[in-house]
Structure formats: C-alpha cells, structure tokens
C-alpha positions in Angstrom: 0.0 0.0 0.0 1.4 3.4 -0.9 1.7 6.1 1.7 2.0 9.9 1.3 3.6 12.3 3.8 3.0 16.0 3.8 5.0 19.0 4.9 3.9 22.7 4.6 6.4 25.6 4.1 5.8 29.3 4.0 8.5 31.4 2.3 8.8 35.2 2.3 11.1 37.3 0.1 13.8 36.5 -2.3 16.3 33.6 -2.1 19.2 35.4 -0.5 17.5 37.7 2.0 14.2 35.9 2.4 13.2 33.4 5.0 10.9 30.5 5.4 9.3 28.3 8.0 8.5 24.6 7.7 5.2 25.3 9.4 3.9 21.8 9.8 4.3 18.1 9.0 1.4 15.8 8.6 2.5 13.6 11.5 2.9 16.5 13.9 6.2 15.0 14.9 8.0 18.3 15.1 7.2 22.0 15.5 7.8 24.8 13.1 11.4 25.0 11.8 13.0 28.1 10.4 15.0 27.9 7.1 17.0 30.4 5.1 19.6 30.6 2.4 22.2 31.3 5.0 21.3 28.1 6.9 22.1 26.2 3.6 25.3 28.0 2.6 26.7 29.4 5.9 26.3 28.7 9.6 22.8 27.5 10.5 22.5 29.6 13.6 19.6 27.6 15.0 17.9 27.2 11.6 17.6 24.1 9.5 18.2 23.4 5.8 16.7 21.1 3.2 20.1 19.2 3.3 19.9 18.7 7.0 16.4 17.3 6.7 17.6 15.0 3.8 20.5 13.9 6.1 18.1 13.0 8.9 15.8 11.1 6.4 18.8 9.3 4.9 20.2 8.2 8.3 16.8 7.0 9.5 15.9 5.2 6.3 19.3 3.6 6.0 19.2 2.4 9.7 15.8 0.7 9.0 17.1 -1.0 5.8 20.3 -2.2 7.5 18.4 -3.5 10.6 16.1 -5.4 8.2 18.9 -6.9 6.2 20.8 -8.0 9.3 17.6 -9.5 10.8 16.9 -11.4 7.6 20.4 -12.8 7.7 19.8 -14.1 11.2 21.8 -11.5 13.0 19.5 -8.7 14.2 21.3 -5.7 15.5 21.2 -4.7 19.2 22.0 -1.1 18.2 22.9 0.9 15.1 24.3 4.4 15.4 24.1 6.1 12.0 24.9 9.6 10.8 24.6 11.1 7.3 26.5 14.1 6.1 24.9 15.7 3.1 27.2 18.1 1.1 25.6 21.1 -0.6 27.7 23.2 -3.0 26.1 26.6 -3.8 25.5 26.9 -7.6 25.8 23.1 -8.0 23.4 21.6 -5.5 23.6 18.5 -3.3 26.7 16.5 -4.4 27.1 13.8 -1.7 25.5 11.9 1.1 28.1 10.0 3.3 26.7 7.5 5.8 28.6 6.3 8.8 27.3 3.5 10.9 28.6 1.8 14.0 26.8 -1.4 14.9 26.4 -3.7 17.8 25.5 -7.0 16.1 26.0 -10.2 18.0 26.9 -13.2 15.8 28.4 -11.3 12.8 31.9 -10.3 11.9 33.3 -7.1 10.4 33.2 -8.4 6.8 29.6 -9.6 7.0 28.6 -6.3 8.6 30.3 -4.2 5.9 28.6 -6.3 3.2 25.2 -5.8 4.8 26.0 -2.1 5.2 26.8 -1.7 1.5 23.6 -3.7 0.5 21.5 -1.4 2.7 23.0 1.7 1.2 21.9 0.4 -2.2 18.5 -0.8 -1.0 17.4 2.1 1.2 14.5 4.1 -0.5 16.1 7.4 0.3 19.4 6.2 -1.3 17.2 5.2 -4.3 15.8 8.7 -4.6 19.3 10.2 -4.5 21.1 7.6 -6.7 22.4 8.8 -10.0 22.4 12.4 -8.8 24.4 12.3 -5.6 27.5 10.4 -4.7 26.6 7.8 -2.0 29.1 6.3 0.4 29.0 4.2 3.6 31.6 3.8 6.3 30.6 0.8 8.5 32.2 -0.8 11.5 31.2 -2.9 14.5 31.3 -1.3 17.9 
C-alpha cells in the first residue's frame, strides 16, 4: 500500500535575504522550523536546511534498511548508530551523502557487517531517490 507524507512551508522574500518556515508536517512529529539561504550555505544559527532534513531522512531510512537486512540474515542488531553528512555546493546543489554506521550486532563479523551495510546503502529508498544524482558512500564498522 502506498503512503504519502505531507509538509507545509511558507517562504517570504527572495532567495538570498528571504526566510521560510516549515510550518507543519502531517505527523505533527515536530514543531515549526526556520529555514533560510544562510542556513544552507553558511552557519545554520539555529535554523535548518533542506540538506539537514535530507541527512536525517537518509540516516533514518538507512538504519531501517540495515536492521532489516541484518535480521533477515539471522543477526538482528542490538544497536545501530548512523549519521549522514549531506554536502551542498552553492551553484551546483547536493553532491554527496556520506553515511557512517557503528553497529552492535551479535553473531556477525566485520566483513559480513560491511557487506550488509553496502547492501542497505543500495536498497534504502532514500538512497534510491538520491542515486544517480548524488555520490553515496558508507563507512561501516562494528562497535
């Protein structure tokens, strides 16, 4: 069954001096978030950016895909700590999403964990949305 997720944004002004607010998300999971050009290209100063939200989505999606792959292989993880660093180049766009994951996975070794990590990178739906447009990488190790 397909699902749809909704986010509402209000923007005022031009790109460089304007400002926006992610006013709501359908789930209600978080409150309003401020966003500006400066939060993309300079220091965020308490504001978010589309790239930060993509990084959060990629890290969460990837963790789900990896936990599923490990469980299907008979070695469900106790814990996965995942970060995603999304690179934005003004004038070019998003160029890279680099995943880093440290796992506590009883019954697996470093090679098997790295193989599962690579497979999850390729199988994660957010990776799929970025693939072909953005360089994707994963650095995986056991705790």
